[in-house]
N, C-alpha and C positions, 0 to 999 in steps of 0.2 A: 512313290509316284513322281514322275518327272515334272519339273516346274516349267511352265510355258514361258518363253522369252517375252511374251506380251504382258506378263505380270509386272515387268519393270516399267510399263507405261504409267505416267503420272497424270493426275487430274489437271495439273497446270499445263501440261503438253496438250491435253484434250481441249482446254479452253483456248489456248493460243491457236491451235489448228483450226478450230471452228470459227474463230474470229477472222483468220485469213480466208477461210472458205466463204464467209459471209461477204467480205469486202473485195475478195480477189486482189488484195493489195497488202503487202507487208507493212507499209507505212501507215495506212489507215487502221489496220489491226493494232499496230503499236499505239496509235493515238487513243483508240478505244480502251485498251488495256492499261494505259499509263505506263508503257514500256518504251524502251528505245527500239529503233528498227533492228540494230544488230542483235539485241536480245531476242526479238521475235525470230530472226533468221537462225540464231543458234538453237532455239527450241525446235524449229522445224527440221534443222539438220540432224539433231539428236534423235528426233522421232523417225526420220528416214533411215538413220543407221539402225534403229531398233526394228523397224518394219522390214528393212533390207530391200526397200524399193523406193524409187522417187515418188513423191506425193503430188508434185506440181510440175507442169511444163510451162516454159515461156515460148509463146508463138508471137513473133514480132515483139511488141512491148506488153502483151496481155498475158495474164496468168490463167492457166487452165488446170483442172484436176486430172490426174492420171487415173487409169482404172483402179489402181491400188488406193489412190486418194478417195475415189468415190465409195469404195468399200469401207474405208476407215471413217468417212463422213457419216455414212449411215449408222455404223456401229457407235460412233461418238455421240450422235444425237440420241440414240437409244439409251446409251449410258446416262446421259444428262437427264432424260425423262425418268429413268429408274431412280436416280438420286432425288429428283423432285418428289416422286411417289414415296420414297423412304422418309423424306422430310415431313410429308403430310402425315404418314402413319406415326412417326415419332411425336409430332405435335399433338395428334389426337390422343396418343398414349399418355403424354405428359399432362394433357388437360389444360394447357395454357398457350395463348397465342404468342408465338415467337417464330423466329426465322427470318427469311429475306423475301421481299416483295419487289419485283422488277416491273416498273410502269413506264410506258412510252406515251408521249403526248405530242400533238401538233404544237408548233411554236406559238400559235395564236392563243393557246390555253395556258401559257406561262404565267399569266396574271391571275388565273382562276384556281389551278390545282394545288399550289403550295399550301394554301390555307386549309384545304381538306386533309392534306398529308400531315400538317402540323397538329391538327386536332386528333387525327387518328393515332399518331405517335404518342401524344400525351395520354391517350386512353390505353395504349398498348406499348409501354416503354421497352419491351423486349423485342419489338419488331424493328427490322432494318429495311427501310424503304429506299430504293434506288430509282431516280427519275432520269429518263433519257428524253431529249427533245429532238424532233426531226420533222421533215415535211410529210405531207399526207402520203405521197407515193412511196417513200422509203419506209414509213411507218407500216403500211400494209405488208410490205415484203418482210420486214423484220418480225412482224407478228406471225406470218406464215412459217417463218424459219424457226419459230418457237423460242425466240430470243427474249421474249417478255411475257409476263403473266397477264397483263391487262393493257389496254390502250384507251386513250381518250381522244376522240376525233369528232368532227362533224362530217356530214355527207358520207355515211357508211355505204359502201358499194353492196348491191344486192346479190352479186354473183361470186362473192369471195368466201362463202361459208362461215360468216361471222355471226355470233350471237351478240346482240346489242340492245341497250336500253337508254333512252334519253333521260337526262337528269338536270339540265340547266339550259337557259336560252342563250343563243349566240347571235349577236347583232353585228352587221357591217354597216358603217356610215360612209357617206360620200363627203370628202373633206378637201380643203384647199387652204392656202395661206391667207391670213386676215386681209392682206393687200391685194388678193387675186381679183381680176376684173369681174368674176362672178359673185363676189362677196355680197353685193347688194342687189343681185338679180332677181331675188324672189324665187318663185316656183320654176323649176326647169324640167323639161322632158328628158328622158334617158338619152335620146338622140342628141340633144343639145349638150348634155354633159359629156358624151363620148366624142364630141368634136375637139375636146381638149386632150392633150397628151396625158396618159395615165402612168403613174409610177406603180409597177406591179411586182409582186413576188415572183420567184422562178416557177417555171412549169413543174407541176407536181405538188405545189402548195395547195392546201385545202381551201384557204380564203380565196385564192385566185380561181380555183375551180368553181366555187359557189358563185362568184361574180360572172364567170364565163357561162355557166349554166343559166343564170338569170337573163343575161343578154341574149342568149340563144332563144330562150322562151319568148322574149319580146321582139325577136327578129331583128336584133341590132348586132353590129359587129364592132369589136374593139380594134381600131386601126392604128393608133399612134401610142406607142408604149416605150417605157424604159424600165429595165429590170434591175431591182436591188434585192439583196440577199436576206433581208429581215424586215419585219414591220417597223421596228424602231429606226432602222436606217431610212425607211421611206418617210416616217414622221419627221425626222430631222431634215431630210432633203427637201421636203415641201416648204419649209419655213422661208427659204430664200429663192423660191422658184415660182413660175407661173403654171406649173403642172397641177394636176389633181390626183386623188387617190381614193381607194376604197379600203378602209382599215377596220379591224375589229374595234368595237366600241371601247374596250378596256384600254387600247392603245391610243385611239383618236381622242378620248377624253382627257388624256394627259396634256395634249397640245391645246385642246379647247379650254381647259381650266387655266392654263398659264397665258392664254390670250394669243398664242402664236398661230392657231388654226381656227377655222370656222367649219361648222357642219353645213353643207349645201342642201337646199330643199329640192332634191331630185325625186321625180315620180317613182314610187315603188320602194323608196328608202325610208328607214333602214331596212335592209334585207334581213329577215329573221329566220334563223335555223335553230337546231338544238345541238348541244354538246351531248355526246353519247359515250358510255363505257362499252368496250367491245373486247371479245376474245374469240378464239376459234371454237366453232360449234363442236360439241363432243369432248372438249378439253375438260379434264378433271381439275377443278380449281382447288388450290390449297385452302385450308381454313382461314389463313391470313388474307388471301385474295377475296374469299367470300365475305369476310368481315369488312374489308375495305369497300366492297360493293354495297354492302348494307349501309355503311356510313355515308357513302356517296349519294345514295338514293333516298336516304332517310331525311328526317328534319334537319335543317341547318343548325 
């Protein structure tokens, strides 16, 4: 029987190729995989030599999949899913929870989820849990690209085919520096609060979307803003400014407890939502993922 040339394809090449497909960037794929950019380029070149066709085209400065690349992407994703199914079956055969679990969370959940993971790993020492942090918009895309087993988010979109379950409360507080002119103002309307410049996360952030949704419900508009890339950056920037912000309670309370920030009494605050676990509807969860969901939604 003649051996197919595709049998020389390696799983590492598949991982590198799919990472480049996800980001459409060699440098970002290298960062995700903890490789150098030349190493990623070399893997793609060797894969193209094996396939005997180019997999990516550059148009301007943007990267696009060729027809051969699209075919390989579909096959590579199918291969990854088959390996996941094999891991599930082997775990069930072994009768012991082991293997890898890949979780993605919104950055606002960074103070919440590690404690759950620590307890879970103590109960299941053979489990390997990988945690990825991203904003809400990127999280949704990565989940649909089947890059993660589970996601933790707030504000789950109803049109994305996601199965989700709430498990913890998520609060957003209106805050400012202790020396801010509003510090002793007492109760404020949302309109009065929004007259101040707000430090906000980037578009696509879950906490920003919750705030924008709330303002829209109250027929108010956020007019004056400055964008910073993380909640911690906003917390630190507030200390020496006359700006305001809306931060997750877990972040805001760090500044409130050390005396650098105060919580403002704004009508409708704190905004209360729920943290939810989510995954693609119809996805077959591994025993490890199912056990983590049980731990997440069970007694603390």
